[in-house]
C-alpha positions in Angstrom: 109.1 103.0 90.4 110.6 106.2 91.8 109.4 108.0 88.7 105.9 108.2 90.0 107.3 110.2 92.9 109.1 112.5 90.4 105.9 113.1 88.5 103.9 113.9 91.7 106.6 116.4 92.8 106.5 118.0 89.4 102.7 118.3 89.4 102.7 119.9 92.8 105.3 122.5 91.8 106.2 122.6 88.0 109.4 124.7 88.8 110.8 122.0 91.1 114.3 120.9 90.1 114.7 117.2 90.7 118.2 115.7 90.8 118.9 112.1 91.8 121.7 110.1 93.4 121.7 106.5 92.2 123.9 103.5 91.6 126.0 104.1 88.6 124.5 101.4 86.5 121.0 102.9 86.8 122.0 106.5 86.1 121.4 106.1 82.3 117.7 105.7 83.0 117.6 109.3 84.0 118.2 110.2 80.3 114.8 108.7 79.5 113.0 110.4 82.4 111.8 113.9 81.5 111.3 115.0 85.1 114.9 114.4 86.2 117.4 117.2 86.0 120.9 115.9 86.8 121.9 112.4 87.9 124.9 111.8 90.2 126.3 108.2 90.1 127.1 106.5 93.4 130.3 104.8 92.4 130.1 102.2 95.1 129.8 98.4 95.0 126.3 97.2 96.2 126.2 96.7 99.9 129.5 98.5 100.7 129.6 101.4 103.2 132.5 103.2 101.4 132.2 106.1 103.8 134.9 108.3 102.2 133.2 108.1 98.8 129.8 109.0 100.2 131.4 111.8 102.2 133.0 113.3 99.0 129.8 113.1 97.0 127.9 114.8 99.9 130.5 117.6 100.0 130.2 118.1 96.3 126.4 118.4 96.5 126.6 120.8 99.5 127.1 123.8 97.2 123.8 123.2 95.5 121.9 124.0 98.7 119.1 121.5 98.3 115.9 122.3 100.2 114.9 118.7 100.5 116.4 115.3 100.1 114.0 112.3 99.8 115.8 109.1 100.8 114.1 106.1 99.2 116.2 103.2 100.5 115.8 102.4 104.2 119.4 101.7 104.9 121.7 103.7 107.2 124.3 104.3 104.5 121.7 105.7 102.0 121.0 108.6 104.4 124.7 109.7 104.6 125.0 111.7 101.4 122.0 113.9 102.1 123.3 114.5 105.6 126.7 115.5 104.4 125.2 117.6 101.7 123.3 119.5 104.4 120.0 119.3 102.6 117.6 121.4 104.7 114.9 118.8 105.0 115.9 115.1 104.9 112.9 112.9 104.5 112.6 109.1 104.8 111.4 106.2 106.9 113.4 105.5 110.0 114.7 102.2 108.6 118.1 101.3 110.2 117.8 103.7 113.1 118.6 106.9 111.2 117.9 109.4 114.0 120.0 112.5 113.3 120.7 111.7 109.7 117.1 112.3 108.8 115.1 115.2 110.3 111.7 114.4 108.6 111.1 110.8 109.7 107.9 109.2 108.4 105.9 106.3 109.8 103.5 103.9 108.2 104.6 101.6 105.4 102.3 101.0 102.4 102.1 97.6 100.8 103.3 98.7 97.4 106.8 100.1 97.0 105.6 102.8 94.6 103.1 104.0 97.2 105.9 104.2 99.9 108.0 106.3 97.5 105.2 108.7 96.6 104.1 109.1 100.3 107.6 110.6 101.0 106.9 113.4 98.6 103.6 114.3 100.3 103.1 116.1 103.6 102.3 113.7 106.5 98.7 112.6 106.5 97.9 113.7 102.9 96.1 111.1 100.9 98.0 109.8 97.9 96.8 110.8 94.4 94.4 108.2 93.0 95.3 107.0 90.5 99.1 107.5 90.8 100.9 108.6 87.7 102.5 105.5 86.1 106.2 105.4 85.4 107.0 106.2 81.8 110.2 106.0 79.9 110.8 107.8 76.6 112.4 105.8 73.8 114.2 106.7 70.6 113.2 104.5 67.8 115.8 105.9 65.4 118.4 105.0 67.9 117.0 101.5 68.2 117.3 101.1 64.4 120.9 102.3 64.7 121.7 99.8 67.4 120.3 97.0 65.2 122.5 98.2 62.3 125.6 98.2 64.5 124.8 94.6 65.4 124.2 93.7 61.7 120.5 92.9 62.5 117.8 93.9 60.1 114.9 96.0 61.5 111.9 93.7 62.4 109.3 93.0 59.8 107.3 90.7 62.0 105.8 91.1 65.5 108.6 90.9 68.1 108.3 88.9 71.3 111.0 89.8 73.9 111.9 87.2 76.5 113.7 88.3 79.7 114.8 85.1 81.5 117.1 86.7 84.1 116.5 88.0 87.6 119.5 89.3 89.5 118.1 88.4 92.9 118.4 84.7 92.4 117.1 81.5 90.8 113.9 81.5 92.9 112.7 84.4 90.7 113.6 82.7 87.3 111.1 80.8 85.2 112.7 77.6 83.8 114.7 78.1 80.6 112.9 75.0 79.1 109.6 76.9 79.5 111.1 80.0 77.9 112.5 77.9 75.0 109.0 76.3 74.4 107.4 79.8 74.2 110.2 80.9 71.8 109.6 78.0 69.6 105.8 78.4 69.5 106.0 82.1 68.9 108.4 81.6 66.0 106.2 79.0 64.4 103.3 81.5 64.8 105.2 84.1 62.7 106.9 86.1 65.5 110.5 87.2 65.8 111.9 86.3 69.3 114.5 88.4 71.0 116.3 87.5 74.2 117.3 90.3 76.6 119.5 90.3 79.7 122.8 91.3 81.2 126.2 89.6 81.0 125.1 87.5 83.9 122.1 86.2 82.0 124.1 85.0 79.0 124.3 81.4 80.1 120.5 81.4 80.4 119.9 83.0 76.9 122.5 80.7 75.3 120.6 77.7 76.7 117.3 79.0 75.5 118.9 79.5 72.1 120.0 75.9 72.0 116.7 74.4 73.3 114.6 76.4 70.9 116.5 75.4 67.8 118.4 78.7 67.5 115.3 80.6 66.4 116.0 83.6 68.6 118.2 86.7 68.5 120.3 86.9 71.6 121.0 90.4 72.9 122.2 89.4 76.4 125.3 91.4 77.4 125.4 93.3 74.1 123.4 96.4 75.0 123.8 99.4 77.2 120.8 100.2 79.5 119.6 103.0 77.2 120.0 100.8 74.1 117.9 98.1 75.9 115.2 100.7 76.5 115.2 101.7 72.8 115.0 98.2 71.5 112.5 97.1 74.1 110.2 99.8 72.7 110.0 97.8 69.5 108.5 94.8 71.2 104.9 93.8 70.4 104.9 91.8 73.7 107.3 90.9 76.5 107.5 87.8 78.8 109.6 88.5 81.8 110.5 87.4 85.3 110.1 89.9 88.2 113.2 92.0 87.3 114.4 95.4 86.2 113.5 94.6 82.6 109.9 93.9 83.7 109.6 97.5 85.1 111.3 98.9 82.0 108.8 97.1 79.7 105.9 98.4 81.9 107.2 101.9 81.8 107.4 101.7 78.0 103.7 100.5 78.1 104.5 97.3 76.2 102.0 94.4 76.6 103.7 92.0 79.0 103.3 88.8 81.0 105.1 89.0 84.3 106.1 85.8 86.1 106.2 85.8 89.9 107.7 83.0 92.0 109.4 83.8 95.3 108.6 87.5 95.2 105.3 89.2 95.9 103.4 91.0 93.1 101.5 93.0 95.8 104.7 94.8 96.6 106.4 95.3 93.2 103.9 94.8 90.4 104.6 96.0 86.9 102.9 99.4 86.8 101.0 99.2 83.6 97.5 98.7 82.4 98.9 96.3 79.8 100.5 93.9 82.2 99.3 90.4 83.0 100.7 88.9 86.3 101.0 85.1 86.6 101.5 83.9 90.1 100.4 80.5 91.6 99.9 81.8 95.2 101.0 78.5 96.7 101.0 78.2 100.6 104.8 78.5 100.6 104.9 81.6 98.4 105.9 84.4 98.4 108.9 83.2 100.4 111.1 86.1 99.3 114.1 83.8 99.2 116.8 83.8 96.6 116.8 80.0 96.4 113.8 77.8 96.8 114.0 76.5 100.5 112.0 73.4 99.5 114.1 72.7 96.4 111.1 72.1 94.2 110.4 75.6 92.6 106.7 74.6 92.1 105.7 78.3 92.2 107.5 78.8 88.8 107.7 75.2 87.5 103.9 75.1 87.7 103.5 78.1 85.4 103.4 76.3 82.1 104.3 77.6 78.6 100.6 77.1 77.8 99.7 79.5 80.6 102.0 82.2 79.1 100.8 81.6 75.6 97.2 81.9 76.8 98.1 85.3 78.3 99.5 86.4 74.9 96.3 86.2 72.8 98.1 87.0 69.6 99.9 83.6 69.7 97.7 80.5 69.3 98.2 77.8 72.0 97.7 74.7 69.8 
């Protein structure tokens, strides 16, 4: 979602050099973002202060004499590196009382995350571009074929449906594996190939889907780097996904996708693509934004049926 900000900055000044500091596991995304110059990995476990590590990185960046640092997270610790780097202008929302660390504090919080990000790249009071440029990732199809060869998998000769059953945030964002398996089975019967994507943490989910669907899928969970996942995802004819990082990657690759929302709010972090269909039941108890369903029934996701998803994929007959 930050890529919309990068594009706006580039449009305003084509000579702008845009470097990023990001969690190490996300840095490979920068290789697929044409607007990004260098990417500096933040080698810190999520949620940790690690003051010494942040201080060292800030000192390293100080010699680059950045004119502006735009701090997207609202945490205190996220503002430390730009402060130590002595960026001339340090822009962000106040968040966790960041007086002093930031010297260009903004007010007003837009509903969508992407709008909040882009607003930080504009002068205060300036109306956001309408429409915003959508995030776009570049993919290497030759590299995708090479990945398949490495894994001894033939290039697809049928339409590919990618299923993404994981969601790092917690089970309240995960559509039931039985539903994913039903979609996988129906898609296979209808002449599609079905691929399962996810991280190492999602392997138990994809293995269960494999078993429930009669082992008709190809399971890539935990077998791909982030860049490899981007390249293979670009081969998909359609994607069915929870609200997750893979959802945003599929949207940025402009793949037709069905996005399943349970505890999270599609008004805040929707897939930014004209080819995305959002399924969300809008129950009185949702979005609760909880990791685990506080009512233990998961009706927000249980109630989204495989038929609902198949109906949103017009290429696959329901009956």
